[in-house]
Structure formats: C-alpha cells, structure tokens
C-alpha positions in Angstrom: -75.2 -20.2 -41.6 -73.5 -20.9 -38.3 -71.6 -17.8 -37.1 -68.2 -18.7 -35.7 -65.9 -16.7 -33.5 -62.3 -17.5 -32.8 -60.9 -17.0 -29.2 -57.2 -16.6 -28.4 -55.5 -17.6 -25.2 -54.0 -15.2 -22.7 -51.1 -15.5 -20.3 -51.3 -18.5 -17.9 -52.1 -20.9 -20.7 -48.5 -21.8 -21.4 -47.2 -25.3 -20.8 -43.9 -26.9 -21.7 -44.3 -28.9 -25.0 -46.8 -26.5 -26.5 -46.7 -26.5 -30.3 -44.1 -29.3 -30.4 -46.4 -31.9 -32.0 -47.6 -29.3 -34.6 -44.0 -28.6 -35.6 -43.2 -32.4 -35.8 -46.3 -33.1 -38.0 -46.5 -30.1 -40.3 -43.6 -28.4 -42.2 -45.7 -25.3 -42.4 -45.9 -25.1 -38.6 -42.1 -25.6 -38.3 -41.7 -22.7 -40.7 -43.8 -20.4 -38.5 -41.6 -21.3 -35.5 -38.5 -20.6 -37.5 -39.9 -17.2 -38.6 -40.6 -16.3 -35.0 -37.1 -17.2 -33.9 -35.8 -14.9 -36.7 -38.1 -12.0 -35.7 -37.1 -12.2 -32.0 -33.5 -13.1 -32.4 -33.5 -16.1 -30.0 -34.9 -19.7 -29.9 -38.4 -19.2 -28.6 -39.5 -22.4 -30.3 -37.1 -24.5 -28.1 -38.4 -22.9 -25.0 -42.0 -23.7 -26.0 -41.1 -27.3 -26.9 -38.6 -28.2 -24.2 -38.7 -25.6 -21.5 -37.5 -25.7 -18.8 -40.7 -24.6 -17.1 -38.8 -22.0 -15.1 -37.8 -20.4 -18.4 -41.2 -20.7 -20.1 -43.2 -19.1 -17.3 -41.2 -15.9 -17.5 -43.5 -13.3 -18.9 -41.0 -12.4 -21.6 -41.2 -15.9 -23.0 -44.7 -17.0 -22.0 -46.5 -14.2 -23.8 -44.7 -14.4 -27.2 -44.8 -18.2 -26.9 -48.6 -18.2 -26.4 -49.0 -15.7 -29.3 -46.9 -18.0 -31.5 -48.6 -21.3 -30.7 -52.0 -19.7 -31.0 -51.1 -18.3 -34.4 -49.8 -21.7 -35.5 -53.0 -23.4 -34.3 -55.0 -20.9 -36.3 -53.1 -21.3 -39.5 -53.1 -25.1 -39.3 -56.9 -25.1 -38.8 -57.2 -23.0 -42.0 -54.8 -25.4 -43.8 -56.7 -28.5 -42.7 -60.1 -27.1 -43.5 -59.7 -24.9 -46.6 -63.4 -24.0 -46.7 -63.3 -22.9 -43.0 -64.6 -19.4 -42.4 -65.1 -17.3 -39.3 -66.9 -14.0 -38.7 -65.3 -12.5 -35.6 -62.3 -12.8 -33.2 -61.6 -12.0 -29.6 -58.6 -12.6 -27.3 -58.0 -12.4 -23.6 -55.5 -9.6 -22.8 -52.4 -10.8 -24.7 -54.8 -12.8 -26.9 -56.3 -9.6 -28.3 -53.1 -9.1 -30.3 -53.5 -12.6 -31.8 -57.1 -11.9 -32.5 -56.2 -8.6 -34.3 -53.5 -10.4 -36.3 -55.9 -13.2 -37.3 -58.3 -10.5 -38.5 -55.7 -8.8 -40.7 -55.1 -5.8 -38.6 -51.4 -6.4 -38.4 -48.8 -8.7 -39.8 -47.6 -11.8 -37.9 -44.1 -10.3 -37.5 -45.5 -6.9 -36.2 -47.9 -8.7 -33.9 -45.1 -10.8 -32.4 -42.7 -7.9 -32.1 -45.3 -5.7 -30.4 -46.2 -8.4 -27.9 -42.5 -8.8 -27.0 -42.2 -5.0 -26.5 -45.4 -4.8 -24.6 -44.0 -7.4 -22.2 -40.8 -5.4 -21.7 -42.8 -2.2 -21.0 -45.1 -4.0 -18.5 -42.1 -5.7 -16.8 -40.5 -2.3 -16.3 -43.8 -1.1 -14.7 -43.9 -4.2 -12.5 -40.3 -3.6 -11.3 -41.2 0.0 -10.4 -44.2 -0.9 -8.3 -45.1 -3.6 -5.7 -48.2 -5.2 -7.1 -50.0 -8.5 -7.5 -53.3 -10.0 -8.6 -55.7 -12.4 -7.0 -58.6 -14.6 -8.1 -61.9 -14.2 -6.4 -64.1 -17.3 -6.9 -67.7 -17.5 -6.0 -68.6 -13.9 -5.6 -70.6 -11.8 -8.0 -69.4 -8.5 -9.6 -71.3 -6.2 -7.3 -69.9 -7.4 -4.0 -66.4 -7.7 -5.5 -66.5 -4.1 -6.6 -67.5 -3.1 -3.1 -64.4 -5.0 -1.8 -62.2 -3.3 -4.3 -63.5 0.1 -3.2 -62.9 -0.7 0.4 -59.4 -2.0 -0.1 -58.1 0.3 -2.8 -57.6 -2.2 -5.5 -59.3 -2.7 -8.9 -61.3 -5.3 -10.8 -58.9 -6.5 -13.5 -60.6 -9.4 -15.2 -64.3 -10.2 -15.4 -64.0 -13.7 -16.9 -67.3 -15.4 -16.3 -70.0 -15.6 -13.6 -68.3 -16.3 -10.3 -64.7 -15.9 -11.6 -63.1 -12.5 -11.2 -59.6 -11.2 -10.8 -58.5 -8.2 -8.8 -55.2 -6.2 -9.1 -53.3 -3.8 -6.9 -50.6 -3.3 -4.3 -49.6 -6.4 -2.4 -50.8 -5.4 1.0 -54.1 -4.1 -0.4 -54.7 -7.3 -2.3 -54.1 -9.3 0.9 -56.7 -7.1 2.7 -59.1 -7.6 -0.3 -58.7 -11.3 -0.1 -59.5 -11.2 3.7 -62.7 -9.2 2.9 -63.7 -11.6 0.2 -63.3 -14.7 2.4 -65.3 -12.9 5.1 -68.1 -12.5 2.5 -68.1 -16.2 1.7 -66.1 -16.2 -1.5 -65.3 -19.8 -2.3 -61.7 -18.9 -2.9 -59.7 -15.7 -2.7 -56.0 -16.3 -3.4 -53.1 -14.4 -4.9 -52.0 -15.4 -8.4 -48.4 -16.4 -9.3 -47.8 -13.2 -11.3 -45.1 -10.6 -10.8 -47.2 -7.4 -11.1 -50.6 -5.8 -10.9 -51.6 -6.1 -14.6 -54.7 -4.3 -15.8 -54.5 -1.7 -13.0 -53.2 1.9 -12.7 -49.9 0.5 -11.4 -49.1 -0.3 -15.1 -49.6 3.3 -16.3 -45.9 3.9 -17.0 -46.1 1.2 -19.7 -48.7 3.1 -21.7 -46.7 5.9 -23.3 -44.1 3.4 -24.3 -46.6 1.1 -25.9 -48.3 4.1 -27.6 -44.9 5.0 -29.2 -44.3 1.4 -30.2 -47.8 1.1 -31.8 -47.3 4.4 -33.7 -44.4 2.7 -35.6 -46.5 -0.4 -36.5 -48.7 -0.6 -39.6 -52.2 -1.3 -38.4 -55.1 -1.9 -40.8 -58.8 -1.8 -40.1 -59.8 -5.4 -39.1 -61.5 -7.4 -41.8 -64.2 -8.5 -39.4 -65.3 -7.6 -35.8 -62.5 -8.0 -33.3 -63.9 -7.5 -29.8 -62.0 -5.1 -27.6 -61.2 -6.1 -24.0 -61.7 -2.4 -23.0 -65.1 -1.7 -24.5 -66.5 -5.2 -25.1 -67.4 -3.9 -28.5 -65.7 -4.3 -31.9 -62.6 -2.3 -32.7 -63.0 0.5 -35.2 -60.4 2.4 -37.2 -56.6 1.8 -37.0 -56.4 4.8 -34.6 -59.1 3.2 -32.5 -57.2 -0.1 -32.4 -54.0 1.7 -31.2 -55.9 3.6 -28.5 -57.8 0.6 -27.2 -54.6 -1.5 -27.0 -52.9 1.3 -24.9 -55.9 1.6 -22.7 -56.0 -2.1 -22.2 -52.8 -2.0 -20.1 -54.6 -0.4 -17.2 -58.2 -1.2 -17.9 -60.4 -4.1 -16.9 -60.6 -7.1 -19.3 -64.4 -7.3 -19.9 -64.3 -10.9 -21.1 -67.8 -12.0 -20.1 -69.3 -8.9 -21.7 -67.3 -9.6 -24.9 -68.7 -13.1 -25.2 -72.2 -11.9 -24.4 -71.8 -9.3 -27.2 -71.0 -12.2 -29.6 -73.9 -14.3 -28.3 -76.3 -11.4 -28.7 -75.2 -11.0 -32.3 -76.0 -14.6 -33.3 -72.6 -16.4 -32.7 -73.2 -20.0 -31.7 -69.8 -21.6 -32.4 -66.6 -20.6 -30.6 -63.2 -22.1 -31.3 -60.4 -21.5 -28.8 -57.0 -21.4 -30.4 -53.8 -21.9 -28.4 -52.6 -23.8 -25.4 -55.0 -24.6 -22.6 -58.8 -24.6 -22.4 -59.4 -21.7 -20.0 -61.5 -19.7 -22.4 -63.6 -22.8 -23.2 -64.3 -23.2 -19.5 -65.3 -19.6 -19.2 -67.6 -19.8 -22.2 -69.4 -22.9 -20.8 -70.2 -21.0 -17.6 -71.5 -18.0 -19.7 -73.7 -20.1 -22.0 -74.0 -23.8 -21.8 -75.7 -24.0 -25.1 -72.9 -22.6 -27.3 -70.8 -25.0 -29.3 -67.2 -24.8 -28.0 -64.2 -26.3 -29.9 -60.5 -25.9 -29.4 -57.2 -26.4 -31.1 -54.3 -26.7 -28.6 -52.4 -29.8 -29.9 -52.7 -32.6 -32.5 -55.6 -34.5 -30.8 -57.7 -31.4 -30.4 -56.8 -30.2 -34.0 -57.9 -33.6 -35.4 -61.1 -33.6 -33.4 -62.0 -30.1 -34.4 -61.2 -30.7 -38.1 -63.5 -33.8 -38.1 -66.4 -31.6 -36.8 -65.8 -28.8 -39.2 -65.4 -30.8 -42.4 
C-alpha cells in the first residue's frame, strides 16, 4: 500500500482569490467559509476571495486565511475521493496547526481560533522588538550556521538543500547577508516580514500561547503528525502543547521532517492549501517522491483523477 502524507502550507502562500473557486463550486466549501467568519467575527472569506492584497498580506489575515483554505482543500479532497486515506500529516510553521487539526488533535474552530490568537501574540512580540528574516539561497547548513554564530542571528527555517532562512535583529541580519554573499551564497536577501519569527525575539509570545493552549481541548493525534521542533511525531496532548509553544522560538526543521517520512516508507505527498512552495521543497529533497497538490479547482480535479 502506498503511504501518503498530507502537507499544509505556511505563511507566504497567501494570494488574493484563494479558495474562491472552491466556494463557488461546492456548497460544503461555502459552509466552511461561513463557519470561519462566525468563529472570527469578521469576513475573512471576503478578504481571501477579493483582497485587497494589502489587507490579505497582513499577518492577522494571512495566517487564518491560509489555515482556512488549506482546511477546505483537505475536506474537499475527502469529499471527492471517499476512499481516500492518509497515514501522516505535517505543516510548515502555521501549517502545523492545520496538520494537527486534520489528524483530529483539535477541532476546526479551536484550530482557527488558536491560529488567530497566536498571530496576535507574535505581532505583539514583533512590535516590542526590531527583527526581520532573510533567505539564504545556495549555501549549506554548516556554513550558514557559522554565519549565524558570527553575526548573532539564528537559523529559523531549514526548508530543503540550499534554501535556508535566518532570523534576528535588523542590523545583525544585514551583516549576516553580507557574510553570506561573501561566501558565495547565490542570494541573501531580507524577506518581507515584520518580525524575527522562530527566533528568541519571539519569546514574549510563548507564555501567552501556553495559556491559550491550556484552554483548548487537544486530543492525541490519530496518526503521526510531524513536529517542526523535533522532526519527529507528536506524542500526548501535553507534548502537542509543549511543542507548539516551543515552535514560536525554535527552528523549523522541515527537511528533517520530510526525511523522517521518507525513511518511514512514505512515497506520496499531497500539499493542501494555496501555493506550491512545499511541493518545490520536496522535489529538492527527493526527486523520486510522488508530489500532488490541491490549491484550487484545477489542481483538485487533477489530484482527484490520480487518486480515484
């Protein structure tokens, strides 16, 4: 039997129009968007469908929006392929919440509310610090870690071979980018984000998220959900809470997470949600894996045809 893992998008995947064709085609999708609006108390669906882009890219809209569209893509795939089964999930940063929700660790409503609160806590941390992130393209992990040590920043995302993200104070990130270019990185450029995510500068968000998660019902996942922090499956509900709090300041070990799945016999990966960044990472990690995605109606139809 083919072992299938579901992958859920992280921030940066958002695009105006995401989810709109799902809602227009499927009443069940429209119902999920209406439920989300009711949970949040504002019209997130309209922002996803129509923007404007300046509104959608705001972290407080982008993250719940990506969670929502990814969830709808997941439920539509289940609806269109009733016999569909999957054996593990994983998600990039924000996407870890969607992965846990898909594995039954929390309800849709609790997952969406927690994502919204997490955004607020992290935004407060951003406003209290002066941080940013940068992509380092074309350098391996070892040299990049040396640059981080020299410049006083941290390695935030280990996405795939040759694509890493660093995080820290603005001036220190600028220095790190200079060092990376001096060591022949193909690119070293700041990212359009408002804070140093997955770094110690986010520490003030952790106790707030800890308190929020304490009020949320969390179940043991029904299947392995790979933690960004450990690159291993989550354990008990207490373990889930602890890892999600740690994730705020810890590196996202995405390449290791995918390699864990590959080493455990997974050969099919389905990216759910806007964009195809995770599919691109996976192809750089293992060209032989089957990679599908569901981001909109054309990709849903293509994936359904393959799975049926």
